[in-house]
SELUM-855815 format. One record per residue (C-alpha): residue number from 1; residue in one letter; x, y, z. Coordinates in steps of 0.25 Angstrom, whole numbers, plus 5000, padded with zeros to 4 digits. Layout:
N
NUM|A|X|Y|Z
...
end
This chain:
675
1|M|4855|5104|5034
2|N|4847|5094|5043
3|A|4858|5085|5049
4|A|4862|5078|5061
5|R|4876|5077|5064
6|V|4882|5071|5076
7|G|4896|5074|5081
8|L|4902|5077|5067
9|A|4917|5078|5068
10|A|4927|5086|5061
11|G|4928|5080|5047
12|T|4914|5075|5046
13|A|4910|5071|5032
14|V|4896|5076|5029
15|A|4889|5071|5016
16|V|4878|5080|5012
17|L|4870|5072|5001
18|A|4857|5075|4995
19|G|4844|5070|5001
20|A|4845|5061|5013
21|T|4851|5056|5025
22|Y|4866|5053|5025
23|L|4877|5050|5034
24|V|4887|5060|5040
25|V|4899|5053|5045
26|S|4909|5061|5054
27|R|4924|5058|5054
28|P|4928|5057|5069
29|A|4936|5068|5074
30|A|4947|5059|5077
31|D|4949|5058|5062
32|Q|4952|5073|5062
33|A|4961|5073|5073
34|G|4970|5061|5072
35|D|4961|5048|5073
36|S|4962|5048|5088
37|T|4950|5038|5091
38|A|4954|5026|5098
39|P|4953|5012|5092
40|G|4939|5006|5095
41|A|4932|5020|5096
42|T|4924|5018|5084
43|G|4910|5019|5079
44|E|4904|5022|5065
45|T|4901|5037|5065
46|T|4889|5042|5057
47|H|4879|5054|5057
48|S|4866|5055|5050
49|A|4861|5068|5043
50|T|4851|5072|5033
51|H|4852|5084|5023
52|P|4839|5088|5015
53|G|4840|5087|5000
54|T|4852|5078|5000
55|V|4853|5064|4993
56|A|4861|5052|4999
57|A|4862|5037|4997
58|T|4859|5033|5011
59|R|4859|5020|5018
60|P|4848|5015|5026
61|A|4849|5014|5041
62|A|4856|5001|5045
63|V|4849|4992|5054
64|P|4857|4988|5067
65|T|4858|4973|5067
66|P|4866|4968|5079
67|S|4870|4953|5080
68|G|4862|4945|5090
69|S|4872|4933|5092
70|T|4883|4926|5086
71|G|4879|4919|5073
72|A|4879|4918|5058
73|W|4875|4931|5051
74|S|4864|4923|5043
75|D|4858|4918|5056
76|A|4846|4927|5060
77|A|4848|4922|5074
78|T|4861|4930|5074
79|W|4853|4943|5073
80|P|4843|4949|5083
81|G|4829|4948|5077
82|G|4833|4937|5068
83|K|4837|4945|5056
84|V|4850|4944|5048
85|P|4856|4957|5045
86|G|4853|4963|5031
87|D|4857|4975|5022
88|A|4853|4986|5032
89|S|4858|4979|5045
90|A|4870|4986|5052
91|V|4875|4974|5059
92|T|4882|4973|5072
93|I|4889|4960|5077
94|R|4888|4962|5092
95|A|4899|4958|5102
96|G|4900|4944|5105
97|H|4893|4940|5092
98|T|4900|4933|5080
99|V|4892|4934|5068
100|T|4896|4925|5056
101|L|4893|4931|5042
102|D|4888|4918|5034
103|T|4880|4925|5023
104|P|4881|4937|5014
105|A|4876|4949|5021
106|R|4874|4964|5019
107|V|4873|4974|5031
108|A|4873|4989|5033
109|G|4886|4989|5042
110|L|4891|4979|5052
111|T|4898|4981|5066
112|V|4905|4970|5073
113|D|4906|4974|5088
114|A|4917|4971|5097
115|G|4917|4957|5101
116|A|4909|4953|5089
117|T|4913|4945|5076
118|L|4908|4945|5062
119|R|4913|4932|5056
120|F|4911|4929|5041
121|S|4908|4915|5039
122|A|4920|4907|5035
123|T|4913|4899|5024
124|G|4905|4904|5012
125|A|4905|4918|5007
126|P|4900|4928|5018
127|A|4899|4942|5013
128|L|4895|4954|5021
129|E|4891|4967|5014
130|S|4890|4980|5022
131|T|4885|4994|5018
132|R|4891|5000|5030
133|N|4903|4998|5039
134|V|4907|4985|5045
135|I|4913|4989|5059
136|V|4921|4978|5066
137|R|4924|4980|5081
138|G|4924|4965|5083
139|V|4929|4954|5073
140|L|4926|4953|5058
141|Q|4930|4939|5054
142|M|4932|4935|5040
143|R|4939|4921|5039
144|P|4934|4912|5027
145|A|4937|4897|5029
146|A|4941|4895|5015
147|A|4945|4902|5002
148|A|4931|4899|4996
149|S|4924|4907|5007
150|T|4924|4922|5005
151|Q|4920|4933|5015
152|T|4916|4947|5011
153|L|4914|4960|5018
154|R|4909|4970|5008
155|F|4905|4985|5010
156|V|4894|4989|5000
157|G|4888|5002|4996
158|V|4900|5010|5001
159|D|4900|5025|4998
160|E|4914|5029|4997
161|G|4911|5043|4995
162|A|4905|5043|5010
163|Y|4918|5039|5017
164|V|4923|5049|5027
165|G|4936|5042|5031
166|G|4945|5044|5043
167|G|4943|5042|5058
168|M|4942|5030|5067
169|E|4928|5026|5067
170|P|4919|5019|5057
171|L|4911|5029|5048
172|A|4898|5025|5042
173|T|4902|5031|5029
174|D|4915|5024|5028
175|V|4910|5010|5025
176|G|4920|4999|5028
177|L|4925|4989|5038
178|W|4929|4995|5051
179|V|4937|4987|5062
180|V|4937|4995|5074
181|G|4939|4994|5090
182|A|4944|4980|5092
183|G|4938|4975|5079
184|K|4946|4964|5071
185|L|4946|4958|5057
186|D|4948|4943|5057
187|I|4949|4942|5042
188|R|4956|4929|5036
189|G|4953|4926|5022
190|T|4959|4913|5016
191|P|4974|4915|5014
192|K|4980|4916|5001
193|T|4993|4922|4994
194|G|4990|4936|4992
195|W|5000|4939|4981
196|T|5013|4933|4975
197|R|5021|4935|4962
198|A|5020|4929|4948
199|A|5032|4919|4946
200|A|5033|4923|4932
201|S|5029|4934|4922
202|V|5015|4935|4919
203|Q|5012|4938|4905
204|P|5000|4943|4897
205|G|4991|4932|4894
206|A|4995|4923|4905
207|R|4984|4915|4912
208|S|4992|4911|4924
209|V|5002|4916|4934
210|R|5013|4908|4941
211|L|5016|4913|4956
212|Q|5028|4914|4964
213|A|5020|4910|4977
214|D|5009|4900|4980
215|P|4996|4907|4978
216|A|4990|4901|4991
217|G|4975|4903|4991
218|W|4973|4908|4976
219|A|4961|4903|4969
220|R|4953|4903|4957
221|G|4946|4917|4956
222|D|4956|4925|4964
223|Q|4959|4938|4958
224|L|4974|4940|4955
225|V|4982|4953|4951
226|I|4996|4953|4945
227|A|5004|4965|4947
228|P|5011|4972|4936
229|T|5026|4971|4934
230|Q|5029|4977|4920
231|S|5040|4987|4918
232|P|5036|5002|4919
233|E|5038|5003|4904
234|A|5024|4996|4903
235|G|5018|5009|4908
236|E|5005|5008|4917
237|A|5005|4993|4916
238|S|5017|4992|4924
239|W|5010|4998|4937
240|A|4995|4995|4934
241|G|4996|4982|4926
242|F|4990|4973|4936
243|D|4982|4960|4931
244|S|4971|4954|4938
245|F|4965|4940|4936
246|A|4957|4929|4943
247|I|4963|4916|4946
248|S|4958|4904|4938
249|R|4967|4893|4944
250|V|4979|4891|4954
251|T|4989|4880|4952
252|G|5001|4881|4961
253|R|5007|4894|4959
254|T|5001|4896|4945
255|V|4988|4905|4945
256|R|4979|4904|4932
257|L|4972|4916|4929
258|A|4958|4918|4924
259|E|4963|4927|4913
260|A|4975|4931|4905
261|V|4986|4941|4911
262|R|4985|4954|4904
263|R|4998|4960|4905
264|P|5013|4956|4908
265|H|5018|4954|4923
266|P|5032|4951|4921
267|I|5042|4946|4931
268|I|5052|4957|4932
269|D|5067|4955|4932
270|G|5065|4941|4934
271|Q|5061|4943|4948
272|W|5048|4950|4951
273|G|5035|4944|4947
274|P|5021|4951|4947
275|E|5013|4950|4960
276|V|5001|4942|4959
277|M|4990|4946|4969
278|N|4978|4938|4973
279|L|4966|4948|4977
280|T|4956|4938|4981
281|R|4953|4935|4996
282|N|4941|4928|5002
283|V|4939|4938|5013
284|R|4934|4951|5007
285|I|4931|4965|5013
286|E|4927|4975|5002
287|G|4919|4987|4998
288|T|4914|4988|4984
289|R|4920|4994|4971
290|P|4911|5007|4972
291|G|4911|5007|4987
292|R|4925|5004|4994
293|A|4925|5002|5009
294|H|4937|5001|5019
295|I|4943|4993|5031
296|F|4946|5001|5043
297|I|4953|4995|5055
298|R|4955|5002|5069
299|S|4956|4991|5079
300|S|4963|4987|5091
301|Q|4964|4973|5086
302|P|4973|4966|5075
303|Q|4966|4963|5062
304|T|4968|4951|5052
305|V|4964|4953|5038
306|A|4969|4941|5030
307|Y|4967|4937|5016
308|A|4956|4947|5013
309|Q|4952|4955|5001
310|L|4949|4970|5004
311|R|4943|4976|4992
312|Y|4936|4989|4988
313|L|4940|4997|5000
314|G|4946|5011|5002
315|P|4935|5021|4997
316|R|4939|5033|4989
317|Q|4932|5047|4987
318|P|4933|5058|4976
319|D|4943|5069|4979
320|S|4943|5083|4975
321|E|4951|5081|4963
322|G|4942|5070|4957
323|F|4950|5058|4961
324|T|4948|5049|4973
325|S|4954|5048|4987
326|S|4953|5037|4998
327|V|4946|5040|5011
328|I|4955|5041|5023
329|G|4955|5029|5032
330|R|4947|5020|5023
331|Y|4956|5011|5016
332|G|4957|4996|5013
333|L|4962|4990|5025
334|H|4965|5001|5036
335|F|4970|4999|5049
336|H|4968|5012|5056
337|M|4976|5017|5068
338|S|4974|5004|5075
339|G|4988|5006|5081
340|E|4993|4993|5089
341|G|4979|4987|5087
342|S|4982|4982|5073
343|R|4995|4975|5077
344|G|4995|4961|5073
345|S|4985|4964|5061
346|E|4987|4955|5049
347|V|4983|4959|5035
348|V|4986|4946|5026
349|G|4983|4942|5012
350|T|4973|4953|5011
351|V|4970|4961|4998
352|V|4965|4976|4998
353|R|4961|4978|4983
354|D|4953|4988|4975
355|T|4953|4998|4986
356|G|4952|5014|4986
357|A|4962|5017|4997
358|H|4974|5011|5004
359|A|4974|4996|5005
360|Y|4981|4993|5019
361|V|4982|5004|5029
362|P|4988|5001|5043
363|H|4987|5015|5048
364|D|4993|5017|5062
365|S|4990|5002|5064
366|H|5002|4994|5068
367|G|5007|4979|5067
368|I|4999|4975|5054
369|T|5004|4965|5044
370|F|5000|4965|5030
371|R|5004|4952|5023
372|D|5002|4948|5009
373|T|4992|4959|5006
374|I|4988|4965|4993
375|S|4983|4979|4990
376|Y|4978|4980|4976
377|N|4971|4991|4968
378|T|4970|5001|4979
379|F|4972|5016|4980
380|D|4982|5024|4988
381|D|4994|5018|4996
382|A|4990|5003|4997
383|Y|4998|5000|5011
384|W|4998|5013|5019
385|W|4995|5020|5031
386|D|4992|5035|5035
387|L|5004|5044|5032
388|S|5009|5056|5040
389|P|5001|5069|5037
390|D|5014|5076|5033
391|T|5029|5075|5034
392|R|5029|5083|5048
393|T|5018|5075|5054
394|S|5019|5060|5059
395|G|5009|5050|5054
396|P|5003|5038|5061
397|E|5013|5026|5061
398|T|5010|5011|5058
399|H|5019|5001|5064
400|D|5023|4987|5061
401|T|5016|4985|5048
402|L|5020|4973|5039
403|F|5017|4973|5024
404|D|5021|4959|5020
405|H|5019|4954|5006
406|A|5010|4965|5003
407|I|5007|4971|4989
408|A|5001|4984|4985
409|A|4996|4983|4970
410|R|4989|4993|4961
411|V|4989|5005|4971
412|R|4982|5017|4965
413|Y|4979|5031|4967
414|D|4969|5041|4963
415|P|4972|5049|4954
416|D|4983|5039|4949
417|F|4992|5051|4944
418|R|4994|5054|4959
419|G|4998|5044|4970
420|F|5011|5051|4971
421|R|5015|5043|4984
422|L|5005|5031|4981
423|T|5011|5018|4986
424|G|5008|5003|4989
425|F|5015|5004|5002
426|N|5016|5017|5010
427|L|5027|5014|5020
428|A|5023|5024|5031
429|Q|5027|5028|5045
430|G|5028|5018|5056
431|V|5038|5008|5062
432|G|5040|4993|5060
433|N|5033|4992|5047
434|E|5038|4982|5036
435|I|5034|4979|5022
436|R|5040|4967|5015
437|E|5038|4958|5002
438|S|5027|4968|4997
439|V|5024|4974|4984
440|A|5019|4987|4978
441|V|5015|4986|4963
442|G|5006|4995|4955
443|V|5006|5008|4964
444|Q|5000|5018|4954
445|G|5004|5031|4961
446|N|5011|5042|4953
447|G|5024|5043|4961
448|G|5020|5032|4971
449|A|5027|5019|4975
450|G|5025|5005|4979
451|F|5032|5007|4993
452|H|5032|5021|4998
453|W|5039|5027|5011
454|P|5031|5040|5013
455|E|5036|5053|5020
456|S|5025|5050|5031
457|T|5031|5049|5045
458|G|5026|5044|5059
459|A|5032|5045|5073
460|H|5044|5036|5068
461|G|5046|5044|5055
462|H|5045|5037|5042
463|G|5041|5023|5042
464|V|5054|5014|5041
465|W|5048|5001|5035
466|K|5055|4988|5034
467|F|5055|4986|5019
468|E|5065|4975|5017
469|R|5059|4963|5010
470|G|5054|4961|4996
471|N|5046|4973|4994
472|V|5043|4976|4979
473|A|5037|4988|4972
474|H|5035|4987|4957
475|N|5026|4992|4946
476|N|5022|5004|4953
477|R|5018|5016|4945
478|S|5029|5025|4951
479|N|5039|5020|4962
480|G|5042|5007|4969
481|L|5047|5013|4982
482|S|5046|5027|4986
483|V|5051|5035|4998
484|W|5048|5049|5003
485|Q|5054|5051|5016
486|N|5065|5059|5023
487|D|5072|5052|5035
488|D|5084|5045|5041
489|L|5076|5032|5045
490|P|5082|5019|5041
491|H|5073|5015|5029
492|L|5078|5002|5023
493|I|5071|4997|5010
494|R|5077|4983|5007
495|N|5075|4971|4997
496|F|5064|4977|4988
497|V|5061|4978|4973
498|A|5055|4990|4965
499|Y|5053|4987|4950
500|H|5045|4992|4938
501|N|5040|5004|4945
502|G|5036|5016|4937
503|A|5045|5026|4943
504|S|5056|5022|4953
505|G|5059|5010|4961
506|I|5062|5019|4973
507|D|5058|5034|4973
508|H|5066|5039|4986
509|G|5063|5052|4993
510|A|5061|5061|4999
511|Y|5073|5069|5003
512|G|5082|5062|5012
513|N|5082|5048|5019
514|A|5090|5036|5022
515|Y|5082|5025|5015
516|Q|5090|5012|5012
517|F|5086|5004|5000
518|L|5093|4990|5000
519|S|5092|4978|4991
520|G|5081|4983|4982
521|T|5079|4981|4967
522|L|5073|4992|4958
523|Y|5070|4987|4944
524|G|5064|4993|4932
525|N|5058|5006|4939
526|A|5054|5016|4928
527|D|5061|5028|4934
528|G|5073|5021|4941
529|A|5076|5013|4953
530|V|5077|5024|4963
531|L|5073|5039|4963
532|L|5081|5046|4973
533|R|5074|5058|4979
534|A|5080|5057|4993
535|T|5094|5058|4997
536|S|5101|5052|5010
537|S|5097|5059|5023
538|Q|5107|5058|5034
539|K|5108|5043|5031
540|R|5110|5037|5018
541|L|5099|5034|5008
542|A|5104|5021|5002
543|F|5101|5010|4992
544|G|5109|4997|4993
545|C|5110|4984|4985
546|M|5099|4989|4976
547|V|5096|4984|4961
548|M|5092|4996|4953
549|D|5088|4990|4939
550|G|5081|4999|4929
551|A|5078|4987|4920
552|G|5080|4996|4908
553|I|5068|5005|4911
554|S|5074|5015|4921
555|D|5083|5026|4916
556|Y|5090|5027|4930
557|L|5090|5019|4942
558|L|5094|5028|4954
559|V|5089|5042|4951
560|G|5091|5054|4960
561|E|5083|5066|4958
562|D|5078|5079|4965
563|H|5085|5077|4979
564|T|5080|5088|4989
565|F|5092|5085|4999
566|S|5106|5085|4995
567|G|5110|5070|4992
568|L|5125|5072|4995
569|M|5126|5068|5009
570|P|5125|5056|5011
571|P|5123|5051|4997
572|T|5113|5041|4994
573|L|5119|5027|4994
574|V|5117|5016|4983
575|A|5125|5004|4987
576|N|5127|4990|4981
577|S|5116|4992|4970
578|T|5114|4988|4956
579|F|5110|4998|4945
580|R|5106|4993|4932
581|G|5096|4994|4920
582|A|5095|5009|4920
583|R|5093|5015|4906
584|R|5102|5028|4908
585|A|5109|5027|4922
586|A|5109|5020|4935
587|V|5109|5033|4943
588|A|5103|5046|4939
589|L|5104|5059|4947
590|E|5094|5069|4941
591|S|5093|5084|4943
592|S|5087|5089|4957
593|E|5077|5101|4958
594|H|5084|5104|4972
595|N|5098|5103|4966
596|E|5103|5094|4976
597|P|5114|5084|4973
598|Y|5113|5069|4973
599|A|5123|5060|4980
600|L|5124|5045|4978
601|D|5133|5034|4983
602|L|5133|5021|4974
603|V|5141|5010|4981
604|N|5145|4998|4974
605|P|5134|4999|4963
606|T|5132|4990|4951
607|M|5128|4999|4939
608|S|5125|4995|4925
609|G|5124|5006|4914
610|N|5126|5021|4916
611|E|5128|5024|4930
612|F|5124|5038|4932
613|R|5117|5050|4926
614|F|5117|5064|4931
615|G|5105|5072|4927
616|D|5105|5087|4923
617|G|5106|5096|4934
618|V|5110|5086|4945
619|P|5118|5094|4955
620|A|5133|5093|4952
621|D|5137|5088|4966
622|S|5128|5076|4965
623|F|5136|5063|4964
624|V|5136|5048|4964
625|R|5147|5041|4971
626|V|5150|5027|4967
627|K|5158|5016|4975
628|T|5162|5003|4969
629|A|5172|4992|4972
630|S|5181|4999|4962
631|G|5180|5013|4968
632|A|5172|5025|4969
633|Y|5168|5037|4960
634|K|5158|5048|4959
635|A|5148|5052|4948
636|V|5144|5066|4947
637|P|5136|5075|4938
638|A|5143|5081|4926
639|A|5142|5095|4932
640|A|5150|5091|4944
641|G|5163|5091|4935
642|G|5176|5083|4937
643|G|5177|5068|4935
644|I|5175|5060|4922
645|P|5162|5064|4914
646|V|5153|5052|4912
647|A|5143|5056|4901
648|A|5133|5045|4904
649|W|5132|5050|4918
650|R|5131|5064|4914
651|G|5141|5065|4925
652|R|5155|5063|4930
653|K|5163|5052|4937
654|M|5174|5056|4947
655|P|5181|5049|4958
656|T|5176|5050|4973
657|A|5182|5047|4986
658|A|5179|5034|4993
659|F|5166|5035|5001
660|T|5159|5026|5010
661|T|5144|5022|5012
662|P|5136|5015|5022
663|Q|5133|5000|5021
664|L|5119|4997|5017
665|G|5117|4983|5022
666|C|5114|4976|5009
667|T|5124|4968|4999
668|R|5122|4967|4984
669|V|5126|4953|4980
670|G|5139|4953|4972
671|A|5143|4967|4976
672|P|5158|4970|4976
673|A|5164|4974|4988
674|L|5166|4989|4990
675|P|5180|4996|4992
end
């Protein structure tokens, strides 16, 4: 082999292709040893080599083209030699220069030096296409003056199979937008409402949708998507039934559609309307359908990404099983280990769509606000950052993140029969993080959930998120919310809704923890409202002021199965809660592979229909203690003996001594006083 390799590090990717010169790109050693490179120490890394008898699709050498002065891109005087850059130009905007893109252009890569600015013209429709990286160490400014102006940065001719992934430095193979050093994005599209809800059911054949909120900035030609709301009994349509249309006219809060609605999107329980998302923005950063790019930010400066459409990002590559997987570190919008440098960053009104990897990734990057954002038709967890490598090793933490009025819609996995922990929002390790008024709908993993609290830990243990205001998980293929943690940390999950999910409203594990779920509504989830896999730890696992409504499609509401730890001490507490709409029973305790007993305390419940059902093989020392204003009793399996047999329970009812339980800090309206 006749090859020249310069400084190839561990993990180097070498593509030996038939016939010609090709690029060998090394992954920096820092990526192999914990990403230790400091912010700002960046540079595109490439190594050329040749191999006789190989064939490759190679790019011609780029022609270095630095700016000569401040000025318009189309003005020959801006460039030394008086020649405007062309397709083969590798452009550099030099320090002290501001170049305004005022015309469509194509280049073979672009670098904005520290102290330089590339500004897109505020009027017209400037578009820049690049076949290679765009590296920003200065400022990239995209700020159209009006909705009629569009600005586009598009990466073309991208070879997803050539991506290497990982590391801190721009790699020539990994074509995308890199913001490094003290680089800054100043992206401010024309403001518009990102998403709202329909004010009434949307039926097949309808040509208009009435909205709950003013559709500020919506216009003819914008692309809308309506989320599914149908019952799980509708099958795949309940989690994959998104409808997409163009707008033909907007009048007040009524939007006229260019074509008829294809499937029903009903209001559920008279309360919850389908989300209506507007995917169109007039600032666009994108790859192409056959060649997805990415955005990588590792900067010491806060960023602004407002009202932008980020499309065809997140490359994927074939894996050993004939499926595809994403490339590490190459995502939709990725803040990578910026630490305190990202504090104050704002991502507002932005859409990440049609993307092959995570949509929004604030990885070890603190103080970022994501407001009125949309992830639509993306692969892997939509809102996510890197998890700990195993349960014994801490992972990197992200602090002070705010997801406010964010939506994860149509979240996918390859292959679709996996995705066992796929989620719209992965609520991982860190402190000071909050999510509110956000929605997960159409998460398509087999066993995943709209919102997920993973077993991943950092220096502060599991992430304790503020999750207290208006979050909704509906029409996901499996669960609404899921937990897989063991700890005694004060997790408080309050004021939320999970409806029409294909499995449980809440899938709660792993073995023992002290979560408190308060003032939530769980409606019409196929397998039940709550699946209890965990028991209390040293502190109480508790549910308070909940509404668990089977809507006539759930056999059971609160289901206990397969505890690994004994649930007897202290019992899981369910207080001031309503159980209704189950087909067979409100509470079901099923047999346990580990033969561990269950223990529940129900305080002041409102229950309609059959109260309990004990499955075959439930340990005989399992029990449910019930306390109401009129007294207390205990329900036990039939095998326990004693008491009064109750055939519908497959158990017995017996007296119990008075018991006390902790107060949960919520009050159900109209609840009677307890003795």
